[in-house]
Every structure is written in C-alpha cells, then in structure tokens.
OpenMM code with the backbone's topology and positions (N, CA, C; nanometers):
from openmm import Vec3, app, unit

residues = "UNK UNK UNK UNK UNK UNK UNK UNK UNK UNK UNK UNK UNK UNK UNK UNK UNK UNK UNK UNK UNK UNK UNK UNK UNK UNK UNK UNK UNK UNK UNK UNK UNK UNK UNK UNK UNK UNK UNK UNK UNK UNK UNK UNK UNK UNK UNK UNK UNK UNK UNK UNK UNK UNK UNK UNK UNK UNK UNK UNK UNK UNK UNK UNK UNK UNK UNK UNK UNK UNK UNK UNK UNK UNK UNK UNK UNK UNK UNK UNK UNK UNK UNK UNK UNK UNK UNK UNK UNK UNK UNK UNK UNK UNK UNK UNK UNK UNK UNK UNK UNK UNK UNK UNK UNK UNK UNK UNK UNK UNK UNK UNK UNK UNK".split()
positions = [
    Vec3(0.1214, 3.6831, 3.0848),
    Vec3(0.1845, 3.8103, 3.1422),
    Vec3(0.2794, 3.8688, 3.0294),
    Vec3(0.3181, 3.7570, 2.9642),
    Vec3(0.4084, 3.8534, 2.7949),
    Vec3(0.3921, 3.8740, 2.7262),
    Vec3(0.2583, 3.8370, 2.7457),
    Vec3(0.1490, 3.8779, 2.6380),
    Vec3(0.1279, 3.9976, 2.5934),
    Vec3(0.0762, 3.9811, 2.7227),
    Vec3(0.0341, 4.1070, 2.7747),
    Vec3(0.1123, 4.2545, 2.7873),
    Vec3(0.2889, 4.1608, 2.8241),
    Vec3(0.3450, 4.2990, 2.8080),
    Vec3(0.3958, 4.3541, 2.6748),
    Vec3(0.3688, 4.1731, 2.5735),
    Vec3(0.4180, 4.2345, 2.3963),
    Vec3(0.3308, 4.3142, 2.3665),
    Vec3(0.2110, 4.3437, 2.4149),
    Vec3(0.0763, 4.3687, 2.4076),
    Vec3(0.0844, 4.5756, 2.3832),
    Vec3(0.1467, 4.5422, 2.5007),
    Vec3(0.1808, 4.6662, 2.5668),
    Vec3(0.2515, 4.7673, 2.4444),
    Vec3(0.4109, 4.7041, 2.4742),
    Vec3(0.5199, 4.7456, 2.3748),
    Vec3(0.4894, 4.7628, 2.2801),
    Vec3(0.3977, 4.6950, 2.1613),
    Vec3(0.3493, 4.7187, 2.0585),
    Vec3(0.2699, 4.8406, 2.0300),
    Vec3(0.1925, 4.8939, 2.1466),
    Vec3(0.1174, 4.9678, 2.1303),
    Vec3(0.1505, 5.1072, 2.1158),
    Vec3(0.2199, 5.0860, 2.2642),
    Vec3(0.3400, 5.2342, 2.2847),
    Vec3(0.5360, 5.1900, 2.2050),
    Vec3(0.5371, 5.1837, 2.1021),
    Vec3(0.7051, 5.2571, 2.0599),
    Vec3(0.7735, 5.3695, 2.1476),
    Vec3(0.7547, 5.3684, 2.1928),
    Vec3(0.8012, 5.5285, 2.2782),
    Vec3(0.8382, 5.4813, 2.3887),
    Vec3(0.7649, 5.3949, 2.4713),
    Vec3(0.8173, 5.2603, 2.6443),
    Vec3(0.9184, 5.2087, 2.5633),
    Vec3(0.8219, 5.1438, 2.4793),
    Vec3(0.9993, 5.0266, 2.3691),
    Vec3(1.1070, 5.1041, 2.3919),
    Vec3(1.1235, 5.2260, 2.3284),
    Vec3(1.2581, 5.2663, 2.2857),
    Vec3(1.3440, 5.3167, 2.4551),
    Vec3(1.1847, 5.4213, 2.5170),
    Vec3(1.2552, 5.3967, 2.6503),
    Vec3(1.3433, 5.2701, 2.7520),
    Vec3(1.2793, 5.1899, 2.7573),
    Vec3(1.3571, 5.0770, 2.7987),
    Vec3(1.4640, 5.0156, 2.7177),
    Vec3(1.4055, 5.0645, 2.6136),
    Vec3(1.5844, 4.9745, 2.5041),
    Vec3(1.6966, 5.0844, 2.5568),
    Vec3(1.6822, 5.1794, 2.5587),
    Vec3(1.7685, 5.2828, 2.6096),
    Vec3(1.7894, 5.2665, 2.7775),
    Vec3(1.7298, 5.2349, 2.8350),
    Vec3(1.7428, 5.2274, 3.0050),
    Vec3(1.8788, 5.0816, 3.0300),
    Vec3(1.7826, 5.0154, 2.9306),
    Vec3(1.8675, 4.8717, 2.9220),
    Vec3(1.9964, 4.8718, 2.8883),
    Vec3(2.0831, 4.9393, 2.7453),
    Vec3(2.1216, 4.9771, 2.7110),
    Vec3(2.2321, 5.0535, 2.7819),
    Vec3(2.1743, 5.1808, 2.8851),
    Vec3(2.2817, 5.2605, 2.9878),
    Vec3(2.2673, 5.1684, 3.1232),
    Vec3(2.2568, 5.0929, 3.1513),
    Vec3(2.2622, 4.9795, 3.2396),
    Vec3(2.3838, 4.8300, 3.1674),
    Vec3(2.3230, 4.8088, 3.0575),
    Vec3(2.4867, 4.7192, 3.0055),
    Vec3(2.5661, 4.7960, 3.0090),
    Vec3(2.5796, 4.9319, 2.9718),
    Vec3(2.6846, 4.9545, 2.9434),
    Vec3(2.7669, 5.0464, 3.0560),
    Vec3(2.7336, 5.0330, 3.1174),
    Vec3(2.7225, 5.0859, 3.2715),
    Vec3(2.8582, 4.9465, 3.3495),
    Vec3(2.7808, 4.8839, 3.3212),
    Vec3(2.8281, 4.7276, 3.3377),
    Vec3(2.9585, 4.7022, 3.3097),
    Vec3(2.9255, 4.7244, 3.1336),
    Vec3(3.0802, 4.6902, 3.0834),
    Vec3(3.2002, 4.7656, 3.0943),
    Vec3(3.1458, 4.8615, 3.1428),
    Vec3(3.2149, 5.0080, 3.2324),
    Vec3(3.3344, 4.9334, 3.3223),
    Vec3(3.2370, 4.9177, 3.4385),
    Vec3(3.3376, 4.8008, 3.5550),
    Vec3(3.4109, 4.6995, 3.5013),
    Vec3(3.3738, 4.6141, 3.4156),
    Vec3(3.4582, 4.4989, 3.3358),
    Vec3(3.5624, 4.5393, 3.2886),
    Vec3(3.5745, 4.6707, 3.2555),
    Vec3(3.6434, 4.6970, 3.1153),
    Vec3(3.7812, 4.7452, 3.2567),
    Vec3(3.7217, 4.8291, 3.3341),
    Vec3(3.7732, 4.9264, 3.4056),
    Vec3(3.8957, 4.8213, 3.5011),
    Vec3(3.7894, 4.6971, 3.5752),
    Vec3(3.8116, 4.6281, 3.6719),
    Vec3(3.9294, 4.4584, 3.6460),
    Vec3(3.8562, 4.4635, 3.5249),
    Vec3(3.9326, 4.2864, 3.4788),
    Vec3(4.0182, 4.2553, 3.4524),
    Vec3(4.1381, 4.4081, 3.4160),
    Vec3(4.2894, 4.3941, 3.4388),
    Vec3(4.3389, 4.3735, 3.5312),
    Vec3(4.3097, 4.4535, 3.6090),
    Vec3(4.3582, 4.4905, 3.7468),
    Vec3(4.3517, 4.3452, 3.8170),
    Vec3(4.2157, 4.2771, 3.8164),
    Vec3(4.2150, 4.1576, 3.8636),
    Vec3(4.3689, 4.0484, 3.8523),
    Vec3(4.3109, 4.0852, 3.6696),
    Vec3(4.4110, 3.9746, 3.6007),
    Vec3(4.5963, 3.9911, 3.6719),
    Vec3(4.5976, 4.1201, 3.6705),
    Vec3(4.7353, 4.1763, 3.7342),
    Vec3(4.7616, 4.1242, 3.8538),
    Vec3(4.6453, 4.1542, 3.9426),
    Vec3(4.6732, 4.0697, 4.1044),
    Vec3(4.6907, 3.9567, 4.0857),
    Vec3(4.6025, 3.8932, 3.9438),
    Vec3(4.6117, 3.7139, 4.0106),
    Vec3(4.8158, 3.6878, 3.9518),
    Vec3(4.8141, 3.7555, 3.8311),
    Vec3(4.9498, 3.7273, 3.8206),
    Vec3(5.0223, 3.7476, 3.8964),
    Vec3(5.0744, 3.9020, 3.9679),
    Vec3(5.1703, 3.9005, 4.0912),
    Vec3(5.1331, 3.8362, 4.1762),
    Vec3(5.0120, 3.6908, 4.2455),
    Vec3(4.9926, 3.6218, 4.3332),
    Vec3(5.1489, 3.5244, 4.2460),
    Vec3(5.0805, 3.4939, 4.1698),
    Vec3(5.0979, 3.3487, 4.0992),
    Vec3(5.2757, 3.3255, 4.0840),
    Vec3(5.2807, 3.4646, 4.0162),
    Vec3(5.4451, 3.5199, 4.0275),
    Vec3(5.5625, 3.4778, 4.1637),
    Vec3(5.4734, 3.5370, 4.2736),
    Vec3(5.5166, 3.5227, 4.4159),
    Vec3(5.5273, 3.4011, 4.4367),
    Vec3(5.4136, 3.3489, 4.4478),
    Vec3(5.4088, 3.1487, 4.4283),
    Vec3(5.5124, 3.0822, 4.3906),
    Vec3(5.5680, 3.1045, 4.2806),
    Vec3(5.6516, 3.0429, 4.1842),
    Vec3(5.7771, 3.0518, 4.2379),
    Vec3(5.8163, 3.2008, 4.2433),
    Vec3(5.9321, 3.1731, 4.3242),
    Vec3(5.9600, 3.1636, 4.4625),
    Vec3(5.8764, 3.1492, 4.4943),
    Vec3(5.8589, 3.0827, 4.6926),
    Vec3(5.8940, 3.2019, 4.7327),
    Vec3(5.8186, 3.3527, 4.7167),
    Vec3(5.7984, 3.4268, 4.7850),
    Vec3(5.6609, 3.4096, 4.8038),
    Vec3(5.6282, 3.4853, 4.9521),
    Vec3(5.4976, 3.5189, 5.0051),
    Vec3(5.4184, 3.6018, 4.9740),
    Vec3(5.2701, 3.5564, 4.9126),
    Vec3(5.2402, 3.6954, 4.8572),
    Vec3(5.1867, 3.7669, 4.9660),
    Vec3(5.1702, 3.9039, 4.9028),
    Vec3(5.1636, 4.0262, 4.9896),
    Vec3(4.9895, 4.0150, 5.0242),
    Vec3(4.9665, 4.0342, 5.1411),
    Vec3(4.8181, 4.0090, 5.1574),
    Vec3(4.7260, 4.1566, 5.0730),
    Vec3(4.6711, 4.1283, 5.0148),
    Vec3(4.5346, 4.1944, 4.9299),
    Vec3(4.3833, 4.1933, 4.9816),
    Vec3(4.3283, 4.3165, 4.9090),
    Vec3(4.2132, 4.3892, 4.9762),
    Vec3(4.1415, 4.2704, 4.8329),
    Vec3(3.9783, 4.2091, 4.8985),
    Vec3(3.9005, 4.1959, 4.8407),
    Vec3(3.9075, 4.2947, 4.7542),
    Vec3(3.9012, 4.2575, 4.5610),
    Vec3(3.8863, 4.3146, 4.4512),
    Vec3(3.8412, 4.2404, 4.3355),
    Vec3(3.6834, 4.2782, 4.2968),
    Vec3(3.6061, 4.2283, 4.2354),
    Vec3(3.5431, 4.2829, 4.1459),
    Vec3(3.5072, 4.2688, 4.0528),
    Vec3(3.3668, 4.3190, 3.9697),
    Vec3(3.2392, 4.4088, 4.0987),
    Vec3(3.2014, 4.3452, 4.2090),
    Vec3(3.1232, 4.4034, 4.2889),
    Vec3(3.2344, 4.4536, 4.4185),
    Vec3(3.3003, 4.4463, 4.4139),
    Vec3(3.3809, 4.4667, 4.5802),
    Vec3(3.5421, 4.5274, 4.5056),
    Vec3(3.5580, 4.6741, 4.5574),
    Vec3(3.5031, 4.7501, 4.6702),
    Vec3(3.3786, 4.8323, 4.5136),
    Vec3(3.3537, 4.8991, 4.5995),
    Vec3(3.2219, 5.0392, 4.5570),
    Vec3(3.3025, 5.0953, 4.4861),
    Vec3(3.2375, 5.1801, 4.3449),
    Vec3(3.2894, 5.2700, 4.2706),
    Vec3(3.3239, 5.3526, 4.3487),
    Vec3(3.4401, 5.4824, 4.2830),
    Vec3(3.4954, 5.5731, 4.3645),
    Vec3(3.4677, 5.7455, 4.2279),
    Vec3(3.4801, 5.8336, 4.2833),
    Vec3(3.4645, 5.9600, 4.1800),
    Vec3(3.6398, 5.9720, 4.1623),
    Vec3(3.6925, 5.9377, 4.0067),
    Vec3(3.7843, 5.9491, 3.9920),
    Vec3(3.8313, 6.0884, 4.0016),
    Vec3(3.7491, 6.2083, 4.0437),
    Vec3(3.8532, 6.3037, 4.0770),
    Vec3(3.8686, 6.3254, 4.2497),
    Vec3(3.8208, 6.2878, 4.2873),
    Vec3(3.7724, 6.3283, 4.4672),
    Vec3(3.8285, 6.2198, 4.5833),
    Vec3(3.7598, 6.1293, 4.5075),
    Vec3(3.7776, 5.9512, 4.5432),
    Vec3(3.6351, 5.8849, 4.6272),
    Vec3(3.5559, 5.9706, 4.6468),
    Vec3(3.4194, 6.0061, 4.7050),
    Vec3(3.3308, 5.8788, 4.6373),
    Vec3(3.3139, 5.7675, 4.7520),
    Vec3(3.2227, 5.6520, 4.7177),
    Vec3(3.1311, 5.6877, 4.6534),
    Vec3(3.0848, 5.5931, 4.5533),
    Vec3(2.9671, 5.6251, 4.4990),
    Vec3(2.8727, 5.5338, 4.5418),
    Vec3(2.7637, 5.6008, 4.5532),
    Vec3(2.6404, 5.5376, 4.6631),
    Vec3(2.5461, 5.4664, 4.5108),
    Vec3(2.4611, 5.3479, 4.6011),
    Vec3(2.4000, 5.2921, 4.5031),
    Vec3(2.3136, 5.3765, 4.4101),
    Vec3(2.2475, 5.5067, 4.4643),
    Vec3(2.1595, 5.5986, 4.3896),
    Vec3(2.2492, 5.7040, 4.2889),
    Vec3(2.3680, 5.7155, 4.3152),
    Vec3(2.4758, 5.8082, 4.2705),
    Vec3(2.4823, 5.6898, 4.1803),
    Vec3(2.5225, 5.5739, 4.1508),
    Vec3(2.5322, 5.5035, 4.0049),
    Vec3(2.4561, 5.4361, 3.9126),
    Vec3(2.3135, 5.5018, 3.8904),
    Vec3(2.2107, 5.5401, 3.8056),
    Vec3(2.3230, 5.5662, 3.6719),
    Vec3(2.3322, 5.5100, 3.5778),
    Vec3(2.3918, 5.5523, 3.4523),
    Vec3(2.3149, 5.6680, 3.4242),
    Vec3(2.3891, 5.7957, 3.3361),
    Vec3(2.3649, 5.8678, 3.2982),
    Vec3(2.2335, 5.9858, 3.4198),
    Vec3(2.1515, 5.9278, 3.4563),
    Vec3(2.0574, 5.9948, 3.5415),
    Vec3(2.1411, 6.0598, 3.6626),
    Vec3(2.1757, 6.0218, 3.7300),
    Vec3(2.2683, 6.0625, 3.8208),
    Vec3(2.3597, 6.1325, 3.7541),
    Vec3(2.4280, 6.1177, 3.6450),
    Vec3(2.5307, 6.1958, 3.6256),
    Vec3(2.4959, 6.3790, 3.5758),
    Vec3(2.3745, 6.3383, 3.5118),
    Vec3(2.2633, 6.4611, 3.5366),
    Vec3(2.2550, 6.5358, 3.6536),
    Vec3(2.2366, 6.4887, 3.7148),
    Vec3(2.1566, 6.5209, 3.8879),
    Vec3(2.2770, 6.5773, 3.9561),
    Vec3(2.3851, 6.4965, 3.9194),
    Vec3(2.4963, 6.5434, 4.0545),
    Vec3(2.5677, 6.6484, 3.9624),
    Vec3(2.5258, 6.6603, 3.8631),
    Vec3(2.5642, 6.8561, 3.7482),
    Vec3(2.6888, 6.7660, 3.7252),
    Vec3(2.7357, 6.6905, 3.6608),
    Vec3(2.8285, 6.6076, 3.6071),
    Vec3(2.9360, 6.5960, 3.7036),
    Vec3(2.9206, 6.5582, 3.8325),
    Vec3(3.0719, 6.5195, 3.8985),
    Vec3(2.9858, 6.4776, 4.0439),
    Vec3(3.1025, 6.4325, 4.0928),
    Vec3(3.0586, 6.3750, 4.2567),
    Vec3(3.0257, 6.5005, 4.2780),
    Vec3(2.9311, 6.4592, 4.4144),
    Vec3(2.8917, 6.5508, 4.5602),
    Vec3(3.0063, 6.6266, 4.5796),
    Vec3(3.1013, 6.5653, 4.6424),
    Vec3(3.2013, 6.6271, 4.6928),
    Vec3(3.3226, 6.6498, 4.6240),
    Vec3(3.3094, 6.6583, 4.4483),
    Vec3(3.4287, 6.6119, 4.3847),
    Vec3(3.4859, 6.7810, 4.3260),
    Vec3(3.5976, 6.8077, 4.3236),
    Vec3(3.6541, 6.9967, 4.2480),
    Vec3(3.5377, 6.9518, 4.1280),
    Vec3(3.5691, 7.0766, 4.1037),
    Vec3(3.5919, 7.1549, 3.9412),
    Vec3(3.6341, 7.0851, 3.8293),
    Vec3(3.6164, 7.0096, 3.7213),
    Vec3(3.7025, 6.9652, 3.6856),
    Vec3(3.6921, 6.8088, 3.6692),
    Vec3(3.5867, 6.7314, 3.7184),
    Vec3(3.6171, 6.6045, 3.6868),
    Vec3(3.5706, 6.5463, 3.5451),
    Vec3(3.6565, 6.4086, 3.5307),
    Vec3(3.6307, 6.3903, 3.4308),
    Vec3(3.4777, 6.3940, 3.3060),
    Vec3(3.5405, 6.4657, 3.2083),
    Vec3(3.3674, 6.3802, 3.1705),
    Vec3(3.3334, 6.3491, 3.0581),
    Vec3(3.4839, 6.2332, 3.0530),
    Vec3(3.4246, 6.1233, 2.9836),
    Vec3(3.3427, 6.0432, 3.0090),
    Vec3(3.3182, 6.0418, 3.1401),
    Vec3(3.2107, 5.9074, 3.2111),
    Vec3(3.1236, 5.9451, 3.1518),
    Vec3(3.0089, 6.0431, 3.1349),
    Vec3(2.8945, 5.9746, 3.0880),
    Vec3(2.9020, 5.8920, 2.9247),
    Vec3(3.0158, 5.9246, 2.8942),
    Vec3(3.0290, 5.8977, 2.7134),
    Vec3(3.0591, 5.7551, 2.7431),
    Vec3(3.1263, 5.7065, 2.8181),
    Vec3(3.1422, 5.5634, 2.9081),
    Vec3(2.9794, 5.4691, 2.9064),
    Vec3(2.9195, 5.5713, 2.9835),
    Vec3(2.8231, 5.4771, 3.0790),
    Vec3(2.7299, 5.5156, 2.9853),
    Vec3(2.7257, 5.5977, 2.8674),
    Vec3(2.5387, 5.5918, 2.7986),
    Vec3(2.5781, 5.5884, 2.6540),
] * unit.nanometer
topology = app.Topology()
chain = topology.addChain("A")
for resn in residues:
    res = topology.addResidue(resn, chain)
    for name in ("N", "CA", "C"):
        topology.addAtom(name, app.Element.getBySymbol(name[0]), res)
C-alpha cells in the first residue's frame, strides 16, 4: 500500500504539493494553539504552586489545556466548531471572520494559521 501511494505521488507532483500544503497548514494551526495556550497553562500552574507554597487555598480553575476549552473568535467570543476550525479553508469560507463577528476581526489569523 505504501509503495502504491509513493508511485501515485511520484506520478502527480501537484498532489504531492497539495498534501504537503495541507499538512503544513494543519501543523501550523496546531502550533498556533500551542503558542497561545502553553504560556497560559504554565502561568496557571505557577499561580497554583505559589498559592500552595504560601499556604493559601488554590482558587478553583476551569480545565484548560491544548484540547479544552474550544477555540473562540477573538472579536466576538463565538465558539469555533470543528468545521470552522479547518485552517485557511474556513477563513476563506467564512469571509475572514467568524459568522457572528463584527467587522474588523483580526486579519493576522490566517497568517498564523497558514
């Protein structure tokens, strides 16, 4: 099966490029989430450790990691669905903003995802 896939990709360089671009968009989108969320996750952990070291009660916090909570539109707070989270394609289909967003949503989003 792998050999057949390699043969198809060798015969169709356009397909190889398309697959590479899609893979790059998916990896870039995931890394954008990592860059956005890991510092927040670390800060929450540091605050909890600080409170524990000082004998204070740690405030209850919502679950926050690379998966939860779902992404939100930075302009309007609308929760991004799985179909809206497809890199670059959803940005083009949704006309550069979330469905419910006001005009002027950040234009840098596709640059960081694509």
